[in-house]
TORDRENBA-300148 format. One record per residue: residue number from 0; x, z, y of N, C-alpha, C in turn. Coordinates in steps of 0.1 Angstrom, whole numbers. Example, Ala and Ser with C-alpha at 12.3 -4.5 7.8 and 13.67 -1.06 7.14 Angstrom:
// TORDRENBA-300148
@k->0; n.x->132; n.z->78; n.y->-57; ca.x->123; ca.z->78; ca.y->-45; c.x->132; c.z->78; c.y->-33 .
@k->1; n.x->128; n.z->71; n.y->-22; ca.x->137; ca.z->71; ca.y->-11; c.x->129; c.z->79; c.y->0 .
This chain:
// TORDRENBA-300148
@k->0; n.x->8; n.z->0; n.y->-12; ca.x->0; ca.z->0; ca.y->0; c.x->9; c.z->0; c.y->12 .
@k->1; n.x->5; n.z->-7; n.y->23; ca.x->13; ca.z->-8; ca.y->35; c.x->6; c.z->-1; c.y->47 .
@k->2; n.x->14; n.z->4; n.y->56; ca.x->9; ca.z->10; ca.y->68; c.x->1; c.z->1; c.y->77 .
@k->3; n.x->-10; n.z->5; n.y->82; ca.x->-18; ca.z->-3; ca.y->91; c.x->-11; c.z->-6; c.y->104 .
@k->4; n.x->-3; n.z->3; n.y->109; ca.x->4; ca.z->2; ca.y->122; c.x->17; c.z->-6; c.y->122 .
@k->5; n.x->26; n.z->-3; n.y->112; ca.x->39; ca.z->-9; ca.y->113; c.x->42; c.z->-18; c.y->100 .
@k->6; n.x->33; n.z->-17; n.y->90; ca.x->35; ca.z->-25; ca.y->78; c.x->45; c.z->-19; c.y->69 .
@k->7; n.x->50; n.z->-6; n.y->71; ca.x->59; ca.z->1; ca.y->63; c.x->52; c.z->5; c.y->50 .
@k->8; n.x->60; n.z->10; n.y->40; ca.x->55; ca.z->14; ca.y->27; c.x->49; c.z->28; c.y->29 .
@k->9; n.x->37; n.z->30; n.y->23; ca.x->30; ca.z->43; ca.y->22; c.x->34; c.z->50; c.y->9 .
@k->10; n.x->39; n.z->63; n.y->10; ca.x->43; ca.z->70; ca.y->-1; c.x->35; c.z->83; c.y->-2 .
@k->11; n.x->32; n.z->88; n.y->-14; ca.x->25; ca.z->101; ca.y->-16; c.x->33; c.z->112; c.y->-9 .
@k->12; n.x->26; n.z->121; n.y->-2; ca.x->32; ca.z->132; ca.y->5; c.x->22; c.z->143; c.y->7 .
@k->13; n.x->26; n.z->153; n.y->15; ca.x->16; ca.z->163; ca.y->20; c.x->19; c.z->165; c.y->35 .
@k->14; n.x->8; n.z->169; n.y->42; ca.x->10; ca.z->171; ca.y->57; c.x->2; c.z->184; c.y->60 .
@k->15; n.x->3; n.z->188; n.y->73; ca.x->-5; ca.z->198; ca.y->79; c.x->-15; c.z->192; c.y->88 .
@k->16; n.x->-28; n.z->195; n.y->86; ca.x->-39; ca.z->189; ca.y->94; c.x->-44; c.z->199; c.y->104 .
@k->17; n.x->-44; n.z->195; n.y->117; ca.x->-49; ca.z->204; ca.y->128; c.x->-62; c.z->199; c.y->134 .
@k->18; n.x->-71; n.z->208; n.y->136; ca.x->-84; ca.z->205; ca.y->142; c.x->-87; c.z->215; c.y->154 .
@k->19; n.x->-89; n.z->210; n.y->166; ca.x->-93; ca.z->218; ca.y->177; c.x->-108; c.z->217; c.y->179 .
@k->20; n.x->-116; n.z->227; n.y->176; ca.x->-130; ca.z->227; ca.y->177; c.x->-136; c.z->233; c.y->190 .
@k->21; n.x->-127; n.z->235; n.y->200; ca.x->-130; ca.z->242; ca.y->212; c.x->-132; c.z->257; c.y->210 .
@k->22; n.x->-141; n.z->261; n.y->201; ca.x->-143; ca.z->275; ca.y->198; c.x->-132; c.z->281; c.y->189 .
@k->23; n.x->-125; n.z->273; n.y->181; ca.x->-115; ca.z->277; ca.y->173; c.x->-105; c.z->266; c.y->169 .
@k->24; n.x->-94; n.z->269; n.y->164; ca.x->-84; ca.z->259; ca.y->159; c.x->-83; c.z->262; c.y->144 .
@k->25; n.x->-84; n.z->251; n.y->136; ca.x->-82; ca.z->252; ca.y->122; c.x->-70; c.z->244; c.y->118 .
@k->26; n.x->-61; n.z->251; n.y->110; ca.x->-49; ca.z->245; ca.y->105; c.x->-50; c.z->245; c.y->90 .
@k->27; n.x->-49; n.z->233; n.y->84; ca.x->-50; ca.z->232; ca.y->69; c.x->-36; c.z->227; c.y->64 .
@k->28; n.x->-30; n.z->235; n.y->56; ca.x->-16; ca.z->232; ca.y->51; c.x->-16; c.z->225; c.y->38 .
@k->29; n.x->-6; n.z->218; n.y->35; ca.x->-3; ca.z->211; ca.y->22; c.x->-15; c.z->202; c.y->18 .
@k->30; n.x->-19; n.z->193; n.y->28; ca.x->-30; ca.z->184; ca.y->25; c.x->-23; c.z->171; c.y->19 .
@k->31; n.x->-28; n.z->167; n.y->8; ca.x->-23; ca.z->154; ca.y->2; c.x->-26; c.z->142; c.y->11 .
@k->32; n.x->-16; n.z->133; n.y->12; ca.x->-18; ca.z->122; ca.y->20; c.x->-9; c.z->111; c.y->16 .
@k->33; n.x->-10; n.z->99; n.y->22; ca.x->0; ca.z->88; ca.y->21; c.x->7; c.z->88; c.y->34 .
@k->34; n.x->20; n.z->88; n.y->34; ca.x->28; ca.z->88; ca.y->46; c.x->37; c.z->76; c.y->47 .
@k->35; n.x->37; n.z->70; n.y->59; ca.x->46; ca.z->58; ca.y->60; c.x->60; c.z->62; c.y->61 .
@k->36; n.x->68; n.z->56; n.y->53; ca.x->83; ca.z->59; ca.y->53; c.x->90; c.z->53; c.y->65 .
@k->37; n.x->83; n.z->45; n.y->73; ca.x->89; ca.z->39; ca.y->84; c.x->85; c.z->46; c.y->97 .
@k->38; n.x->72; n.z->48; n.y->100; ca.x->68; ca.z->54; ca.y->113; c.x->62; c.z->68; c.y->111 .
@k->39; n.x->60; n.z->72; n.y->99; ca.x->55; ca.z->86; ca.y->97; c.x->39; c.z->88; c.y->98 .
@k->40; n.x->32; n.z->77; n.y->100; ca.x->18; ca.z->78; ca.y->101; c.x->12; c.z->83; c.y->88 .
@k->41; n.x->2; n.z->91; n.y->88; ca.x->-4; ca.z->96; ca.y->76; c.x->-18; c.z->91; c.y->74 .
@k->42; n.x->-22; n.z->89; n.y->62; ca.x->-35; ca.z->84; ca.y->58; c.x->-41; c.z->92; c.y->47 .
@k->43; n.x->-54; n.z->96; n.y->48; ca.x->-60; ca.z->104; ca.y->38; c.x->-70; c.z->95; c.y->30 .
@k->44; n.x->-71; n.z->98; n.y->17; ca.x->-81; ca.z->91; ca.y->9; c.x->-95; c.z->96; c.y->13 .
@k->45; n.x->-105; n.z->89; n.y->9; ca.x->-119; ca.z->93; ca.y->12; c.x->-122; c.z->107; c.y->7 .
@k->46; n.x->-117; n.z->109; n.y->-5; ca.x->-120; ca.z->122; ca.y->-12; c.x->-113; c.z->134; c.y->-4 .
@k->47; n.x->-101; n.z->132; n.y->0; ca.x->-94; ca.z->142; ca.y->8; c.x->-100; c.z->144; c.y->22 .
@k->48; n.x->-104; n.z->133; n.y->28; ca.x->-111; ca.z->134; ca.y->41; c.x->-124; c.z->142; c.y->40 .
@k->49; n.x->-131; n.z->139; n.y->30; ca.x->-144; ca.z->147; ca.y->27; c.x->-141; c.z->162; c.y->25 .
@k->50; n.x->-131; n.z->164; n.y->17; ca.x->-127; ca.z->178; ca.y->14; c.x->-123; c.z->185; c.y->27 .
@k->51; n.x->-115; n.z->178; n.y->35; ca.x->-110; ca.z->184; ca.y->48; c.x->-122; c.z->187; c.y->57 .
@k->52; n.x->-132; n.z->178; n.y->57; ca.x->-144; ca.z->181; ca.y->65; c.x->-151; c.z->193; c.y->60 .
@k->53; n.x->-153; n.z->195; n.y->47; ca.x->-159; ca.z->207; ca.y->41; c.x->-151; c.z->219; c.y->45 .
@k->54; n.x->-138; n.z->219; n.y->44; ca.x->-130; ca.z->231; ca.y->47; c.x->-132; c.z->234; c.y->62 .
@k->55; n.x->-131; n.z->225; n.y->71; ca.x->-132; ca.z->227; ca.y->85; c.x->-146; c.z->233; c.y->88 .
@k->56; n.x->-157; n.z->228; n.y->82; ca.x->-170; ca.z->233; ca.y->85; c.x->-171; c.z->247; c.y->80 .
@k->57; n.x->-166; n.z->250; n.y->68; ca.x->-167; ca.z->264; ca.y->63; c.x->-159; c.z->274; c.y->71 .
@k->58; n.x->-147; n.z->270; n.y->75; ca.x->-139; ca.z->279; ca.y->83; c.x->-144; c.z->281; c.y->97 .
@k->59; n.x->-150; n.z->271; n.y->103; ca.x->-155; ca.z->272; ca.y->116; c.x->-167; c.z->281; c.y->117 .
@k->60; n.x->-174; n.z->283; n.y->106; ca.x->-185; ca.z->292; ca.y->106; c.x->-181; c.z->307; c.y->105 .
@k->61; n.x->-168; n.z->309; n.y->103; ca.x->-164; ca.z->323; ca.y->102; c.x->-161; c.z->329; c.y->115 .
@k->62; n.x->-163; n.z->321; n.y->126; ca.x->-161; ca.z->326; ca.y->140; c.x->-148; c.z->333; c.y->142 .
@k->63; n.x->-137; n.z->327; n.y->138; ca.x->-124; ca.z->332; ca.y->141; c.x->-117; c.z->322; c.y->151 .
@k->64; n.x->-108; n.z->327; n.y->159; ca.x->-102; ca.z->319; ca.y->169; c.x->-92; c.z->309; c.y->163 .
@k->65; n.x->-84; n.z->314; n.y->154; ca.x->-74; ca.z->305; ca.y->147; c.x->-75; c.z->308; c.y->132 .
@k->66; n.x->-76; n.z->297; n.y->124; ca.x->-76; ca.z->298; ca.y->110; c.x->-66; c.z->290; c.y->104 .
@k->67; n.x->-57; n.z->295; n.y->95; ca.x->-47; ca.z->288; ca.y->88; c.x->-51; c.z->289; c.y->73 .
@k->68; n.x->-54; n.z->278; n.y->67; ca.x->-58; ca.z->278; ca.y->53; c.x->-50; c.z->268; c.y->45 .
@k->69; n.x->-49; n.z->271; n.y->32; ca.x->-42; ca.z->262; ca.y->23; c.x->-52; c.z->252; c.y->17 .
@k->70; n.x->-49; n.z->239; n.y->17; ca.x->-57; ca.z->229; ca.y->11; c.x->-59; c.z->232; c.y->-4 .
@k->71; n.x->-72; n.z->231; n.y->-9; ca.x->-74; ca.z->232; ca.y->-23; c.x->-85; c.z->221; c.y->-26 .
@k->72; n.x->-84; n.z->215; n.y->-38; ca.x->-93; ca.z->205; ca.y->-42; c.x->-107; c.z->211; c.y->-46 .
@k->73; n.x->-107; n.z->224; n.y->-48; ca.x->-119; ca.z->231; ca.y->-52; c.x->-128; c.z->234; c.y->-40 .
@k->74; n.x->-141; n.z->235; n.y->-43; ca.x->-151; ca.z->238; ca.y->-33; c.x->-149; c.z->253; c.y->-29 .
@k->75; n.x->-151; n.z->255; n.y->-16; ca.x->-151; ca.z->269; ca.y->-11; c.x->-165; c.z->275; c.y->-13 .
@k->76; n.x->-165; n.z->287; n.y->-19; ca.x->-178; ca.z->293; ca.y->-22; c.x->-186; c.z->297; c.y->-9 .
């Protein structure tokens, strides 16, 4: 697979995902991604993007100012 921006090679990797929701900041560590070996751009699969959305929604409901969580493929209870 090639990078949309620079056409470099995308390699499996992990990244840290930051979301600023105005009422809180959510940081998700060790998120699986594809990372461009040339420009560093990261791309998430549809499954990972959906899981990130679920994590951010769950954490944002906890009413904390800053949340740092580890990415897991499992659903949060």
